[in-house]
C-alpha positions as CSV (number, residue, x, y, z in Angstrom):
1,M,104.7,94.6,82.2
2,I,102.2,97.4,82.6
3,E,104.6,99.8,84.4
4,S,108.1,98.6,83.7
5,G,107.9,96.6,80.5
6,N,109.6,93.9,82.5
7,D,112.8,96.0,82.5
8,P,114.9,95.1,85.6
9,E,116.7,98.4,85.5
10,K,113.5,100.5,85.2
11,R,113.2,103.5,87.6
12,G,109.9,105.1,88.1
13,K,109.1,108.8,88.6
14,R,108.8,108.5,92.4
15,G,111.9,106.3,92.7
16,E,110.4,102.9,92.1
17,I,112.9,100.3,91.2
18,S,113.1,97.0,89.2
19,A,110.6,95.4,86.9
20,Y,108.2,95.2,89.9
21,Q,108.4,98.9,90.6
22,I,109.2,98.6,94.3
23,M,109.7,101.7,96.3
24,P,113.2,102.0,97.8
25,K,111.9,102.1,101.4
26,V,110.0,98.8,100.8
27,W,113.1,97.3,99.1
28,R,115.3,98.1,102.1
29,S,112.7,96.6,104.5
30,Y,113.2,93.2,102.9
31,T,116.9,93.0,101.9
32,N,120.2,94.5,102.7
33,Y,121.2,94.5,99.0
34,A,121.4,97.9,97.4
35,Y,119.3,97.9,94.2
36,H,122.2,98.5,91.8
37,H,123.9,95.4,93.1
38,T,121.0,93.0,92.6
39,K,119.9,90.4,90.2
40,P,116.3,90.1,88.9
41,H,115.8,87.0,91.2
42,I,116.3,89.2,94.2
43,A,113.8,91.7,93.0
44,A,111.3,88.8,92.4
45,A,111.9,87.6,96.0
46,V,111.3,91.1,97.4
47,A,108.2,91.5,95.3
48,N,106.9,88.1,96.5
49,R,107.5,88.8,100.2
50,H,105.9,92.3,99.9
51,G,103.0,90.9,98.0
52,D,102.5,88.2,100.7
53,W,102.6,90.9,103.4
54,L,100.0,93.0,101.6
55,V,97.7,90.0,101.3
56,V,98.1,89.2,105.0
57,Q,97.3,92.9,105.9
58,F,94.2,92.8,103.7
59,L,93.1,89.5,105.1
60,R,93.5,90.6,108.7
61,Y,91.5,93.9,108.1
62,Y,88.8,92.8,105.7
63,K,88.6,89.0,106.7
64,R,89.0,87.9,103.0
65,T,91.7,87.8,100.4
66,P,92.0,90.7,98.0
67,N,91.0,90.2,94.4
68,E,93.5,91.1,91.6
69,V,92.3,94.6,91.2
70,E,92.4,95.3,94.9
71,F,95.9,93.8,95.1
72,Y,97.1,96.0,92.3
73,C,95.8,99.1,94.0
74,M,97.4,98.2,97.3
75,W,100.7,97.6,95.6
76,N,100.7,100.9,93.8
77,L,99.1,103.1,96.6
78,G,100.5,101.3,99.6
79,W,98.6,99.5,102.2
80,T,97.9,102.4,104.5
81,K,96.8,104.8,101.8
82,F,94.6,102.1,100.2
83,K,93.0,101.3,103.6
84,V,92.7,104.7,105.1
85,K,92.4,107.3,102.3
86,Y,90.5,105.1,99.8
87,K,88.7,102.9,102.4
88,G,89.7,99.8,100.5
89,Q,87.4,100.8,97.6
90,V,89.0,100.5,94.2
91,M,86.5,102.9,92.7
92,S,87.6,105.6,95.2
93,C,91.2,105.3,94.0
94,P,92.7,107.6,91.5
95,A,91.5,107.0,88.0
96,A,94.9,106.2,86.6
97,T,95.4,103.5,89.3
98,Q,91.9,102.1,88.6
99,D,92.7,102.0,84.8
100,A,96.0,100.2,85.3
101,A,94.5,97.8,87.8
102,L,91.8,96.8,85.3
103,R,94.5,96.3,82.6
104,F,96.4,94.2,85.1
105,N,93.3,92.1,85.7
106,G,92.7,91.8,82.0
107,L,96.3,90.5,81.5
108,L,95.8,87.9,84.3
109,Q,92.5,86.7,82.9
110,Q,94.1,86.3,79.5
111,Q,96.9,84.3,81.0
112,Y,94.5,82.1,82.8
113,R,92.7,81.3,79.6
114,N,95.9,80.3,77.8
């Protein structure tokens, strides 16, 4: 909702696709379907698989699961950049990413309360 407004046809400035704003290279690593031929359920499946992969990478490296803010930063910056450039530290990430991650966390917390 934060980046795409839940629009399945949304394309980001860097080429991100779907409501989940998945980079085309990531998309192709999980499916043979070209984006313009897909349905939202395929985008959800790709997002779930990639999210699971990110959690496994984080768990292997840091020996714990990421919190919601860390997950958001990994999703948006990529695992390697988050781990190497920002040393897995949310507060080292770009301010815009931090702000969006905190909004994401706020939405999740609100959903948990309802």
